[in-house]
VEXVEXTI-260346 format. One record per atom (N, C-alpha, C, O): residue number from 1; residue in three letters; atom name; x, y, z. Coordinates in nm, 2 decimals, decimal comma. Each point is the difference from the previous one (the first is absolute). Layout:
% VEXVEXTI-260346
   n res atom      x      y      z
 NUM ALA   CA      X      Y      Z
...
This chain:
% VEXVEXTI-260346
   n res atom      x      y      z
   1 MET    N   8,50  15,96   6,80
   1 MET   CA  -0,07  -0,07   0,16
   1 MET    C  -0,01  -0,15  -0,05
   1 MET    O   0,05  -0,09   0,07
   2 ARG    N  -0,11   0,06  -0,19
   2 ARG   CA  -0,01  -0,15   0,02
   2 ARG    C   0,10  -0,08  -0,03
   2 ARG    O  -0,02  -0,12   0,02
   3 SER    N   0,14   0,16  -0,06
   3 SER   CA   0,12  -0,07  -0,01
   3 SER    C   0,07   0,01   0,19
   3 SER    O   0,08  -0,08   0,04
   4 ILE    N  -0,14   0,22   0,05
   4 ILE   CA   0,11  -0,02   0,08
   4 ILE    C  -0,11  -0,13   0,11
   4 ILE    O   0,06  -0,06   0,09
   5 VAL    N  -0,17   0,03  -0,10
   5 VAL   CA  -0,12  -0,08   0,07
   5 VAL    C   0,04  -0,13  -0,03
   5 VAL    O  -0,02  -0,10   0,08
   6 THR    N   0,09   0,08  -0,25
   6 THR   CA   0,03  -0,14  -0,06
   6 THR    C   0,13  -0,04   0,07
   6 THR    O   0,02  -0,11   0,04
   7 VAL    N   0,07   0,23  -0,02
   7 VAL   CA   0,12  -0,04   0,03
   7 VAL    C   0,01  -0,04   0,17
   7 VAL    O   0,08  -0,09   0,04
   8 LEU    N  -0,18   0,17   0,04
   8 LEU   CA  -0,02  -0,03   0,13
   8 LEU    C  -0,04  -0,15   0,04
   8 LEU    O   0,05  -0,06   0,10
   9 LEU    N  -0,15   0,02  -0,19
   9 LEU   CA  -0,05  -0,13   0,01
   9 LEU    C   0,05  -0,09  -0,03
   9 LEU    O  -0,04  -0,10   0,06
  10 ALA    N   0,16   0,08  -0,17
  10 ALA   CA   0,11  -0,05  -0,01
  10 ALA    C   0,08  -0,03   0,09
  10 ALA    O   0,04  -0,12   0,03
  11 LEU    N   0,01   0,22   0,04
  11 LEU   CA   0,08   0,01   0,11
  11 LEU    C  -0,06  -0,08   0,13
  11 LEU    O   0,05  -0,10   0,05
  12 ALA    N  -0,16   0,16  -0,02
  12 ALA   CA  -0,08  -0,09   0,06
  12 ALA    C  -0,01  -0,17   0,00
  12 ALA    O   0,01  -0,07   0,09
  13 VAL    N  -0,03   0,05  -0,19
  13 VAL   CA   0,00  -0,13  -0,06
  13 VAL    C   0,13  -0,07   0,04
  13 VAL    O   0,00  -0,10   0,08
  14 VAL    N   0,13   0,15  -0,15
  14 VAL   CA   0,12  -0,01  -0,01
  14 VAL    C   0,06  -0,06   0,18
  14 VAL    O   0,04  -0,11   0,04
  15 PHE    N  -0,07   0,25   0,03
  15 PHE   CA   0,04  -0,01   0,13
  15 PHE    C  -0,06  -0,08   0,10
  15 PHE    O   0,04  -0,02   0,11
  16 GLY    N  -0,17  -0,03  -0,18
  16 GLY   CA  -0,08  -0,08   0,11
  16 GLY    C  -0,01  -0,14  -0,04
  16 GLY    O  -0,07  -0,08   0,06
  17 ALA    N   0,16   0,04  -0,18
  17 ALA   CA   0,03  -0,12  -0,01
  17 ALA    C   0,14  -0,05   0,05
  17 ALA    O   0,05  -0,10  -0,06
  18 PHE    N   0,02   0,19   0,18
  18 PHE   CA   0,12  -0,06   0,00
  18 PHE    C  -0,02  -0,03   0,13
  18 PHE    O   0,07  -0,09   0,02
  19 PRO    N  -0,13   0,13   0,08
  19 PRO   CA  -0,04  -0,08   0,13
  19 PRO    C  -0,04  -0,14  -0,01
  19 PRO    O   0,06  -0,10   0,05
  20 ALA    N  -0,16   0,09  -0,12
  20 ALA   CA  -0,06  -0,13  -0,01
  20 ALA    C   0,15  -0,13  -0,09
  20 ALA    O   0,02  -0,12  -0,01
  21 CYS    N   0,04   0,21  -0,01
  21 CYS   CA   0,16  -0,08  -0,10
  21 CYS    C   0,03  -0,04   0,12
  21 CYS    O   0,00  -0,12   0,04
  22 LYS    N   0,04   0,21   0,02
  22 LYS   CA   0,10  -0,01   0,09
  22 LYS    C  -0,05  -0,14   0,15
  22 LYS    O   0,08  -0,06   0,07
  23 SER    N  -0,21   0,07  -0,07
  23 SER   CA  -0,06  -0,07   0,14
  23 SER    C  -0,01  -0,15  -0,09
  23 SER    O   0,01  -0,10   0,07
  24 GLN    N  -0,03   0,09  -0,23
  24 GLN   CA  -0,01  -0,08   0,01
  24 GLN    C   0,13  -0,09  -0,04
  24 GLN    O   0,00  -0,13   0,00
  25 SER    N   0,11   0,22  -0,03
  25 SER   CA   0,16  -0,07   0,01
  25 SER    C   0,03  -0,07   0,13
  25 SER    O   0,03  -0,11   0,04
  26 LYS    N  -0,05   0,24   0,03
  26 LYS   CA   0,01  -0,09   0,20
  26 LYS    C  -0,07  -0,11   0,01
  26 LYS    O   0,06  -0,11   0,03
  27 ALA    N  -0,20   0,10  -0,06
  27 ALA   CA  -0,06  -0,12   0,04
  27 ALA    C   0,06  -0,11  -0,14
  27 ALA    O  -0,02  -0,12   0,00
  28 GLU    N   0,06   0,17  -0,06
  28 GLU   CA   0,07  -0,13  -0,09
  28 GLU    C   0,13  -0,06   0,04
  28 GLU    O   0,03  -0,12  -0,02
  29 LYS    N   0,04   0,22   0,10
  29 LYS   CA   0,14   0,00   0,03
  29 LYS    C  -0,03  -0,10   0,14
  29 LYS    O   0,06  -0,11   0,01
  30 GLU    N  -0,14   0,13   0,07
  30 GLU   CA  -0,03  -0,07   0,12
  30 GLU    C  -0,02  -0,12  -0,02
  30 GLU    O   0,05  -0,09   0,07
  31 ARG    N  -0,14   0,06  -0,17
  31 ARG   CA  -0,08  -0,15  -0,07
  31 ARG    C   0,16  -0,06  -0,05
  31 ARG    O   0,05  -0,09   0,07
  32 LYS    N   0,00   0,13  -0,15
  32 LYS   CA   0,12  -0,07  -0,02
  32 LYS    C   0,08  -0,05   0,11
  32 LYS    O   0,01  -0,13   0,00
  33 ALA    N   0,05   0,21   0,10
  33 ALA   CA   0,07   0,01   0,06
  33 ALA    C  -0,06  -0,14   0,14
  33 ALA    O   0,07  -0,07   0,06
  34 ALA    N  -0,22   0,08  -0,05
  34 ALA   CA  -0,05  -0,10   0,08
  34 ALA    C   0,00  -0,15  -0,08
  34 ALA    O  -0,01  -0,11   0,06
  35 LEU    N   0,02   0,11  -0,17
  35 LEU   CA   0,00  -0,10  -0,07
  35 LEU    C   0,15  -0,04   0,03
  35 LEU    O   0,00  -0,11   0,05
  36 LYS    N   0,13   0,18  -0,09
  36 LYS   CA   0,09  -0,03  -0,01
  36 LYS    C   0,01  -0,08   0,16
  36 LYS    O  -0,01  -0,12   0,00
  37 ARG    N   0,02   0,19   0,10
  37 ARG   CA  -0,02  -0,03   0,18
  37 ARG    C  -0,06  -0,17  -0,06
  37 ARG    O   0,07  -0,10  -0,01
  38 LYS    N  -0,18   0,12  -0,01
  38 LYS   CA  -0,07  -0,14   0,05
  38 LYS    C   0,06  -0,08  -0,10
  38 LYS    O   0,05  -0,09   0,05
  39 ALA    N  -0,03   0,09  -0,19
  39 ALA   CA   0,09  -0,08  -0,05
  39 ALA    C   0,14  -0,10   0,09
  39 ALA    O   0,02  -0,12   0,04
  40 LYS    N   0,03   0,23  -0,03
  40 LYS   CA   0,15  -0,01   0,07
  40 LYS    C  -0,03  -0,11   0,08
  40 LYS    O   0,05  -0,11  -0,02
  41 ALA    N  -0,13   0,15   0,13
  41 ALA   CA  -0,06  -0,05   0,13
  41 ALA    C  -0,05  -0,14  -0,06
  41 ALA    O   0,04  -0,10   0,07
  42 ASP    N  -0,10   0,09  -0,16
  42 ASP   CA  -0,09  -0,12  -0,02
  42 ASP    C   0,13  -0,11  -0,04
  42 ASP    O   0,01  -0,11   0,05
  43 LEU    N   0,09   0,16  -0,17
  43 LEU   CA   0,07  -0,11  -0,08
  43 LEU    C   0,12  -0,02   0,06
  43 LEU    O   0,06  -0,10  -0,04
  44 ARG    N   0,00   0,17   0,13
  44 ARG   CA   0,13   0,01   0,06
  44 ARG    C   0,00   0,05   0,16
  44 ARG    O   0,10   0,06   0,05
  45 GLU    N  -0,19  -0,09   0,02
  45 GLU   CA  -0,02   0,03   0,15
  45 GLU    C   0,09   0,00   0,07
  45 GLU    O  -0,01   0,07   0,10
  46 ASP    N   0,13  -0,16  -0,12
  46 ASP   CA   0,12  -0,03   0,08
  46 ASP    C   0,12   0,00  -0,03
  46 ASP    O   0,09  -0,03   0,08
  47 GLU    N  -0,08   0,07  -0,24
  47 GLU   CA   0,07   0,01  -0,09
  47 GLU    C   0,13   0,11   0,06
  47 GLU    O   0,12  -0,02  -0,04
  48 THR    N  -0,14   0,13   0,13
  48 THR   CA   0,07   0,03   0,04
  48 THR    C   0,04   0,01   0,18
  48 THR    O   0,08   0,06   0,08
  49 ASP    N  -0,18  -0,16  -0,07
  49 ASP   CA   0,04  -0,05   0,18
  49 ASP    C   0,13  -0,10   0,05
  49 ASP    O   0,02  -0,12  -0,04
  50 VAL    N   0,08   0,20   0,13
  50 VAL   CA   0,13  -0,05  -0,03
  50 VAL    C  -0,01  -0,12   0,05
  50 VAL    O   0,08  -0,09  -0,05
  51 ASP    N  -0,19   0,06   0,16
  51 ASP   CA   0,01  -0,17   0,04
  51 ASP    C  -0,04  -0,09  -0,13
  51 ASP    O   0,07  -0,09  -0,03
  52 PHE    N  -0,15   0,11  -0,02
  52 PHE   CA  -0,10  -0,08  -0,13
  52 PHE    C   0,19  -0,03  -0,07
  52 PHE    O   0,07  -0,10  -0,02
  53 GLN    N  -0,05   0,23   0,00
  53 GLN   CA   0,13  -0,04  -0,14
  53 GLN    C   0,10  -0,11   0,04
  53 GLN    O   0,04  -0,10  -0,06
  54 ALA    N  -0,01   0,16   0,22
  54 ALA   CA   0,10  -0,09   0,04
  54 ALA    C   0,00  -0,14   0,03
  54 ALA    O   0,09  -0,07   0,00
  55 PHE    N  -0,23   0,05   0,01
  55 PHE   CA  -0,10  -0,14   0,03
  55 PHE    C   0,02  -0,07  -0,13
  55 PHE    O   0,05  -0,12  -0,02
  56 ILE    N  -0,09   0,19  -0,07
  56 ILE   CA   0,00  -0,05  -0,16
  56 ILE    C   0,16  -0,05  -0,05
  56 ILE    O   0,04  -0,09  -0,07
  57 GLY    N   0,06   0,20   0,13
  57 GLY   CA   0,14  -0,02  -0,05
  57 GLY    C   0,03  -0,12   0,09
  57 GLY    O   0,07  -0,08  -0,06
  58 ARG    N  -0,11   0,05   0,17
  58 ARG   CA   0,05  -0,12   0,06
  58 ARG    C  -0,04  -0,15  -0,04
  58 ARG    O   0,07  -0,10  -0,01
  59 LEU    N  -0,24   0,11  -0,03
  59 LEU   CA  -0,04  -0,10  -0,05
  59 LEU    C   0,08  -0,05  -0,15
  59 LEU    O   0,06  -0,11  -0,02
  60 ARG    N  -0,06   0,22  -0,06
  60 ARG   CA   0,05  -0,03  -0,13
  60 ARG    C   0,15  -0,08   0,03
  60 ARG    O   0,02  -0,11  -0,05
  61 LYS    N   0,04   0,14   0,11
  61 LYS   CA   0,12  -0,03   0,06
  61 LYS    C   0,00  -0,18   0,03
  61 LYS    O   0,05  -0,10  -0,05
  62 ALA    N  -0,12   0,12   0,16
  62 ALA   CA  -0,03  -0,12   0,04
  62 ALA    C  -0,02  -0,13  -0,08
  62 ALA    O   0,06  -0,10   0,01
  63 VAL    N  -0,21   0,16  -0,12
  63 VAL   CA   0,00  -0,12  -0,10
  63 VAL    C   0,15   0,02  -0,04
  63 VAL    O   0,07  -0,06   0,08
  64 ALA    N  -0,01   0,11  -0,16
  64 ALA   CA   0,05   0,03  -0,11
  64 ALA    C   0,14  -0,12   0,04
  64 ALA    O   0,05  -0,07  -0,08
  65 SER    N  -0,02   0,07   0,19
  65 SER   CA   0,11  -0,09   0,10
  65 SER    C  -0,11  -0,12   0,03
  65 SER    O   0,05  -0,08   0,07
  66 ARG    N  -0,16   0,06  -0,10
  66 ARG   CA  -0,11  -0,10   0,06
  66 ARG    C   0,07  -0,05   0,15
  66 ARG    O   0,04  -0,12   0,03
  67 ASP    N  -0,04   0,26   0,03
  67 ASP   CA   0,02  -0,01   0,15
  67 ASP    C  -0,13  -0,04   0,10
  67 ASP    O  -0,06   0,09   0,06
  68 THR    N   0,03  -0,25  -0,04
  68 THR   CA  -0,16   0,01   0,06
  68 THR    C   0,07   0,04   0,17
  68 THR    O  -0,08   0,06   0,07
  69 ALA    N   0,16  -0,07  -0,04
  69 ALA   CA  -0,01   0,06   0,13
  69 ALA    C  -0,06   0,13   0,05
  69 ALA    O  -0,08   0,02   0,09
  70 ALA    N   0,15   0,10  -0,19
  70 ALA   CA  -0,04   0,09  -0,02
  70 ALA    C  -0,11   0,03  -0,02
  70 ALA    O  -0,04   0,10   0,06
  71 LEU    N  -0,02  -0,14  -0,13
  71 LEU   CA  -0,13  -0,04  -0,09
  71 LEU    C  -0,11  -0,05   0,10
  71 LEU    O  -0,11   0,05   0,00
  72 ALA    N   0,14  -0,12   0,07
  72 ALA   CA  -0,17  -0,04   0,09
  72 ALA    C  -0,03   0,10   0,09
  72 ALA    O  -0,12   0,00   0,03
  73 PRO    N   0,19   0,09   0,04
  73 PRO   CA  -0,04   0,09   0,09
  73 PRO    C  -0,08   0,11  -0,05
  73 PRO    O  -0,07   0,07   0,05
  74 MET    N   0,12  -0,08  -0,21
  74 MET   CA  -0,07   0,10  -0,10
  74 MET    C  -0,14  -0,01  -0,05
  74 MET    O  -0,08   0,09  -0,03
  75 MET    N   0,07  -0,21   0,05
  75 MET   CA  -0,14  -0,05  -0,05
  75 MET    C  -0,10  -0,02   0,09
  75 MET    O   0,03  -0,07   0,10
  76 THR    N  -0,14   0,11  -0,11
  76 THR   CA  -0,13  -0,03   0,07
  76 THR    C  -0,01  -0,16   0,06
  76 THR    O   0,03  -0,09  -0,08
  77 PRO    N  -0,06   0,05   0,20
  77 PRO   CA  -0,02  -0,16   0,04
  77 PRO    C  -0,13  -0,05  -0,09
  77 PRO    O  -0,01  -0,12   0,00
  78 ASN    N  -0,07   0,18  -0,06
  78 ASN   CA  -0,08  -0,05  -0,13
  78 ASN    C   0,04   0,05  -0,13
  78 ASN    O  -0,08   0,06  -0,07
  79 PHE    N   0,22  -0,08   0,04
  79 PHE   CA   0,04   0,04  -0,12
  79 PHE    C  -0,09  -0,07  -0,11
  79 PHE    O  -0,01  -0,13   0,02
  80 GLY    N  -0,08   0,18  -0,12
  80 GLY   CA  -0,03  -0,09  -0,13
  80 GLY    C   0,09   0,01  -0,08
  80 GLY    O   0,06   0,10  -0,03
  81 TYR    N  -0,04  -0,24  -0,02
  81 TYR   CA   0,06  -0,05  -0,11
  81 TYR    C  -0,06  -0,06  -0,10
  81 TYR    O   0,07  -0,02  -0,11
  82 LYS    N  -0,19  -0,03   0,12
  82 LYS   CA  -0,06  -0,08  -0,10
  82 LYS    C  -0,15   0,02   0,01
  82 LYS    O  -0,05  -0,05   0,10
  83 LEU    N  -0,03   0,12  -0,20
  83 LEU   CA  -0,18   0,03  -0,01
  83 LEU    C  -0,04  -0,15  -0,01
  83 LEU    O  -0,05  -0,06   0,09
  84 ASN    N   0,07  -0,02  -0,23
  84 ASN   CA  -0,09  -0,11   0,05
  84 ASN    C   0,11  -0,14  -0,04
  84 ASN    O   0,09  -0,01  -0,08
  85 PRO    N  -0,13  -0,07   0,16
  85 PRO   CA  -0,04  -0,01   0,14
  85 PRO    C   0,09   0,13   0,11
  85 PRO    O   0,12   0,03  -0,01
  86 THR    N  -0,22   0,02   0,09
  86 THR   CA   0,09   0,12   0,09
  86 THR    C   0,10  -0,08   0,08
  86 THR    O  -0,03  -0,11   0,04
  87 MET    N   0,14   0,16  -0,03
  87 MET   CA   0,13  -0,02   0,06
  87 MET    C   0,02   0,13   0,06
  87 MET    O  -0,01   0,11  -0,04
  88 GLU    N   0,07  -0,16   0,19
  88 GLU   CA   0,05   0,11   0,10
  88 GLU    C   0,07   0,00   0,08
  88 GLU    O  -0,03  -0,08   0,09
  89 GLY    N   0,15   0,17  -0,05
  89 GLY   CA   0,04  -0,05   0,12
  89 GLY    C   0,10  -0,08  -0,02
  89 GLY    O   0,03   0,02  -0,12
  90 GLU    N   0,06  -0,13   0,20
  90 GLU   CA   0,09  -0,06  -0,01
  90 GLU    C   0,01  -0,08  -0,15
  90 GLU    O  -0,10  -0,04  -0,07
  91 GLY    N   0,24   0,03   0,03
  91 GLY   CA   0,00  -0,08  -0,14
  91 GLY    C  -0,03   0,09  -0,11
  91 GLY    O  -0,07  -0,05  -0,09
  92 VAL    N   0,12   0,19   0,09
  92 VAL   CA   0,00   0,07  -0,09
  92 VAL    C   0,14  -0,02  -0,06
  92 VAL    O   0,01   0,02  -0,13
  93 PHE    N   0,10  -0,05   0,22
  93 PHE   CA   0,13  -0,01  -0,09
  93 PHE    C   0,03  -0,11  -0,06
  93 PHE    O   0,10  -0,03  -0,06
  94 LYS    N  -0,19  -0,04   0,10
  94 LYS   CA   0,03  -0,17  -0,06
  94 LYS    C  -0,06   0,00  -0,13
  94 LYS    O   0,05  -0,03  -0,11
  95 PHE    N  -0,21   0,10   0,13
  95 PHE   CA  -0,07   0,04  -0,16
  95 PHE    C   0,08   0,06  -0,11
  95 PHE    O   0,00  -0,04  -0,12
  96 TRP    N   0,05   0,15   0,18
  96 TRP   CA   0,07   0,07  -0,11
  96 TRP    C   0,15  -0,07   0,00
  96 TRP    O   0,07   0,04  -0,10
  97 ASP    N  -0,04  -0,10   0,16
  97 ASP   CA   0,14  -0,10  -0,09
  97 ASP    C  -0,06  -0,09  -0,07
  97 ASP    O   0,04   0,00  -0,12
  98 GLN    N  -0,13  -0,08   0,14
  98 GLN   CA  -0,06  -0,11  -0,09
  98 GLN    C  -0,06   0,06  -0,12
  98 GLN    O   0,04  -0,05  -0,10
  99 GLU    N  -0,13   0,16   0,08
  99 GLU   CA  -0,06   0,06  -0,08
  99 GLU    C   0,11   0,11  -0,07
  99 GLU    O  -0,04   0,08  -0,08
 100 ASN    N   0,21  -0,08   0,12
 100 ASN   CA   0,06   0,14  -0,04
 100 ASN    C  -0,05   0,09  -0,03
 100 ASN    O   0,01   0,05  -0,11
 101 LEU    N  -0,08  -0,01   0,20
 101 LEU   CA  -0,03   0,17   0,01
 101 LEU    C   0,10   0,11   0,01
 101 LEU    O  -0,01   0,12  -0,04
 102 TRP    N   0,12  -0,19   0,11
 102 TRP   CA   0,08   0,13   0,05
 102 TRP    C   0,00   0,12  -0,09
 102 TRP    O  -0,02   0,12   0,04
 103 PRO    N   0,03  -0,15  -0,17
 103 PRO   CA   0,04   0,08  -0,06
 103 PRO    C  -0,14   0,11  -0,03
 103 PRO    O   0,00   0,12   0,00
 104 GLU    N  -0,11  -0,22  -0,04
 104 GLU   CA  -0,12   0,09   0,00
 104 GLU    C  -0,03   0,09   0,11
 104 GLU    O  -0,02   0,12  -0,02
 105 VAL    N   0,03  -0,17   0,15
 105 VAL   CA   0,01   0,11   0,09
 105 VAL    C   0,08   0,10   0,00
 105 VAL    O  -0,04   0,12   0,03
 106 GLU    N   0,16  -0,16  -0,05
 106 GLU   CA   0,10   0,12  -0,01
 106 GLU    C  -0,02   0,13  -0,12
 106 GLU    O   0,05   0,11  -0,01
 107 GLY    N  -0,14  -0,18  -0,05
 107 GLY   CA  -0,04   0,07  -0,18
 107 GLY    C  -0,12   0,12   0,09
 107 GLY    O   0,02   0,12   0,01
 108 ILE    N  -0,13  -0,20   0,05
 108 ILE   CA  -0,10   0,06   0,01
 108 ILE    C   0,08   0,11   0,16
 108 ILE    O  -0,03   0,11  -0,01
 109 LEU    N   0,09  -0,13   0,09
 109 LEU   CA   0,04   0,10   0,09
 109 LEU    C   0,03   0,08  -0,04
 109 LEU    O  -0,02   0,10   0,07
 110 SER    N   0,09  -0,07  -0,19
 110 SER   CA   0,09   0,07  -0,07
 110 SER    C  -0,09   0,12  -0,08
 110 SER    O   0,04   0,11  -0,05
 111 GLU    N  -0,16  -0,16   0,05
 111 GLU   CA  -0,09   0,10  -0,07
 111 GLU    C  -0,05   0,10   0,12
 111 GLU    O  -0,02  -0,04   0,12
 112 ASN    N  -0,01   0,17  -0,16
 112 ASN   CA  -0,05   0,10   0,08
 112 ASN    C  -0,12  -0,04   0,07
 112 ASN    O  -0,08  -0,07  -0,07
 113 PHE    N   0,05   0,10   0,19
 113 PHE   CA  -0,11  -0,03   0,08
 113 PHE    C  -0,06   0,13   0,01
 113 PHE    O   0,05   0,11   0,01
 114 VAL    N  -0,23  -0,17  -0,01
 114 VAL   CA  -0,08   0,12   0,00
 114 VAL    C  -0,12  -0,02   0,08
 114 VAL    O   0,01  -0,11   0,05
 115 LYS    N  -0,12   0,18  -0,02
 115 LYS   CA  -0,10  -0,05   0,08
 115 LYS    C  -0,06  -0,09  -0,04
 115 LYS    O  -0,04   0,00  -0,12
 116 GLY    N   0,01  -0,12   0,21
 116 GLY   CA  -0,11  -0,13  -0,09
 116 GLY    C  -0,12   0,06   0,14
 116 GLY    O   0,01   0,08   0,09
 117 ASP    N  -0,12  -0,18  -0,15
 117 ASP   CA  -0,09  -0,02   0,11
 117 ASP    C   0,05   0,03   0,13
 117 ASP    O   0,12  -0,01   0,03
 118 GLY    N  -0,25   0,05   0,09
 118 GLY   CA   0,07  -0,02   0,12
 118 GLY    C   0,09   0,10   0,03
 118 GLY    O  -0,01   0,12  -0,04
 119 ASP    N   0,10  -0,18   0,11
 119 ASP   CA   0,13   0,04   0,05
 119 ASP    C   0,10  -0,02  -0,06
 119 ASP    O   0,10   0,05   0,04
 120 TYR    N  -0,11  -0,12  -0,13
 120 TYR   CA   0,11  -0,07  -0,09
 120 TYR    C   0,09   0,10  -0,09
 120 TYR    O  -0,07   0,08  -0,06
 121 MET    N   0,18  -0,07   0,05
 121 MET   CA   0,10   0,04  -0,12
 121 MET    C  -0,01  -0,16  -0,06
 121 MET    O  -0,02  -0,11   0,05
 122 VAL    N   0,04   0,15  -0,17
 122 VAL   CA  -0,01  -0,11  -0,12
 122 VAL    C   0,11   0,01  -0,13
 122 VAL    O   0,04   0,11  -0,05
 123 ALA    N   0,00  -0,24   0,00
 123 ALA   CA   0,11   0,03  -0,09
 123 ALA    C  -0,06  -0,13  -0,06
 123 ALA    O  -0,05  -0,10   0,06
 124 PRO    N   0,06   0,11  -0,22
 124 PRO   CA   0,01   0,15  -0,10
 124 PRO    C  -0,09   0,07   0,02
 124 PRO    O  -0,10  -0,05   0,06
 125 PRO    N   0,08   0,18  -0,09
 125 PRO   CA  -0,07   0,07   0,00
 125 PRO    C  -0,16  -0,04  -0,13
 125 PRO    O  -0,11   0,06  -0,01
 126 GLN    N   0,16  -0,14  -0,06
 126 GLN   CA  -0,12  -0,04  -0,09
 126 GLN    C  -0,11  -0,06   0,10
 126 GLN    O  -0,12   0,02  -0,02
 127 PHE    N   0,17  -0,07   0,13
 127 PHE   CA  -0,07  -0,05   0,09
 127 PHE    C  -0,17   0,04   0,05
 127 PHE    O  -0,11  -0,06   0,01
 128 ALA    N   0,17   0,20   0,02
 128 ALA   CA  -0,05   0,08   0,05
 128 ALA    C  -0,12   0,06  -0,09
 128 ALA    O  -0,11   0,03   0,06
 129 ASP    N   0,13  -0,01  -0,21
 129 ASP   CA  -0,08   0,08  -0,06
 129 ASP    C  -0,14  -0,14  -0,02
 129 ASP    O   0,02  -0,09  -0,09
 130 LYS    N  -0,10   0,08   0,15
 130 LYS   CA  -0,12  -0,08  -0,06
 130 LYS    C   0,00  -0,03  -0,12
 130 LYS    O   0,05  -0,11  -0,02
 131 SER    N  -0,09   0,17  -0,07
 131 SER   CA  -0,04   0,03  -0,11
 131 SER    C   0,10  -0,11  -0,08
 131 SER    O  -0,08  -0,07  -0,08
 132 LEU    N   0,18   0,04   0,07
 132 LEU   CA   0,12  -0,07  -0,05
 132 LEU    C  -0,01  -0,15   0,03
 132 LEU    O   0,06  -0,09  -0,07
 133 ASN    N  -0,14   0,06   0,17
 133 ASN   CA  -0,03  -0,14   0,01
 133 ASN    C   0,13  -0,09   0,03
 133 ASN    O   0,00  -0,12  -0,02
 134 TYR    N   0,11   0,21   0,10
 134 TYR   CA   0,12  -0,08  -0,02
 134 TYR    C  -0,01  -0,12   0,10
 134 TYR    O  -0,08   0,02   0,09
 135 ASP    N   0,14  -0,13  -0,10
 135 ASP   CA  -0,05  -0,13   0,05
 135 ASP    C   0,18  -0,07   0,02
 135 ASP    O   0,02  -0,11   0,04
 136 GLY    N   0,05   0,17  -0,07
 136 GLY   CA   0,14  -0,07   0,00
 136 GLY    C   0,10  -0,01   0,15
 136 GLY    O  -0,07  -0,06   0,09
 137 TYR    N   0,14   0,08  -0,07
 137 TYR   CA   0,05   0,01   0,15
 137 TYR    C   0,04   0,13   0,03
 137 TYR    O   0,04   0,08  -0,08
 138 ARG    N  -0,08  -0,07   0,22
 138 ARG   CA  -0,01   0,10   0,04
 138 ARG    C   0,03   0,00   0,17
 138 ARG    O  -0,03  -0,09   0,08
 139 ALA    N   0,09   0,23  -0,02
 139 ALA   CA   0,03  -0,02   0,13
 139 ALA    C  -0,06   0,13   0,11
 139 ALA    O   0,01   0,12  -0,03
 140 GLY    N  -0,04  -0,15   0,09
 140 GLY   CA  -0,06   0,04   0,12
 140 GLY    C   0,05   0,06   0,14
 140 GLY    O   0,00  -0,08   0,09
 141 ILE    N   0,04   0,19  -0,07
 141 ILE   CA   0,05   0,05   0,14
 141 ILE    C  -0,12   0,09   0,09
 141 ILE    O  -0,06   0,10  -0,04
 142 ARG    N   0,05  -0,16   0,16
 142 ARG   CA  -0,06   0,12   0,04
 142 ARG    C   0,07   0,00   0,17
 142 ARG    O   0,07  -0,08   0,06
 143 ARG    N  -0,12   0,21  -0,01
 143 ARG   CA   0,06   0,00   0,17
 143 ARG    C  -0,07  -0,07   0,11
 143 ARG    O  -0,12   0,03   0,03
 144 VAL    N   0,20  -0,13   0,04
 144 VAL   CA  -0,09  -0,05   0,14
 144 VAL    C   0,10   0,06   0,12
 144 VAL    O   0,12  -0,01   0,02
 145 ASN    N  -0,21   0,05   0,03
 145 ASN   CA   0,05   0,04   0,16
 145 ASN    C   0,11   0,11  -0,02
 145 ASN    O   0,09   0,01   0,07
 146 GLY    N  -0,12   0,07  -0,18
 146 GLY   CA   0,09   0,14  -0,01
 146 GLY    C   0,14  -0,03  -0,07
 146 GLY    O   0,10   0,08   0,00
 147 SER    N  -0,09  -0,23  -0,08
 147 SER   CA   0,12  -0,05  -0,08
 147 SER    C  -0,04  -0,03  -0,15
 147 SER    O  -0,11  -0,01  -0,05
 148 TRP    N   0,17   0,01   0,02
 148 TRP   CA  -0,05  -0,04  -0,19
 148 TRP    C   0,06  -0,16   0,02
 148 TRP    O   0,09  -0,05   0,08
 149 LYS    N  -0,17  -0,02  -0,19
 149 LYS   CA  -0,02  -0,16  -0,02
 149 LYS    C  -0,05  -0,03  -0,07
 149 LYS    O  -0,12   0,01  -0,02
 150 PHE    N   0,25  -0,11  -0,08
 150 PHE   CA  -0,08  -0,03  -0,08
 150 PHE    C  -0,11  -0,10   0,01
 150 PHE    O   0,05  -0,09   0,07
 151 ALA    N  -0,18   0,06  -0,10
 151 ALA   CA  -0,09  -0,02   0,01
 151 ALA    C  -0,04  -0,15  -0,10
 151 ALA    O  -0,04  -0,11   0,04
 152 TYR    N   0,08   0,14  -0,20
 152 TYR   CA  -0,03  -0,10  -0,06
 152 TYR    C   0,06   0,02  -0,15
 152 TYR    O   0,01   0,11  -0,05
 153 PHE    N   0,03  -0,24  -0,01
 153 PHE   CA   0,04   0,01  -0,16
 153 PHE    C  -0,08  -0,12  -0,03
 153 PHE    O   0,01  -0,12   0,03
 154 VAL    N  -0,09   0,18  -0,10
 154 VAL   CA  -0,11  -0,15  -0,08
 154 VAL    C   0,03   0,06  -0,18
 154 VAL    O   0,07   0,08  -0,06
 155 ASN    N  -0,20  -0,19   0,01
 155 ASN   CA   0,01   0,03  -0,14
 155 ASN    C  -0,13  -0,05  -0,02
 155 ASN    O  -0,05  -0,06   0,09
 156 GLY    N  -0,01   0,06  -0,22
 156 GLY   CA  -0,13   0,00  -0,04
 156 GLY    C  -0,11   0,12   0,03
 156 GLY    O   0,02   0,12   0,03
 157 PRO    N  -0,16  -0,20  -0,07
 157 PRO   CA  -0,11   0,12  -0,01
 157 PRO    C  -0,03   0,02   0,16
 157 PRO    O  -0,08   0,09   0,03
């Protein structure tokens, strides 16, 4: 009789543990899926956006060929190109020529863009990670009235 009670008790413990494992496993899977969705949305929100990819392609091509006529309408009117002292708007192409920055602009634009502060997509990705304290050249792109615009290319802290 004791062995039957012991076996039944053991079976109850074993079968009682399975539902708990399943619900914990299901909760863990849901948590991991949610984290994966959030990470993808945060880091590369517009990576699959055809409009964004087309804009980046046109922007890279215009910079590579130094086509200022094609670049100008792709930029915001208050395009930022120097932090200290603050310089924005007209004069950016002259500044890039004087400082020989065209290769730097081309290099940064060849990087992947990731979600930055606010509504900006930024390159390089290191700039979006605040823990790295990145203070090199960086580019920002954002939507203005439904269209993507090149908003800044600056250097410094």
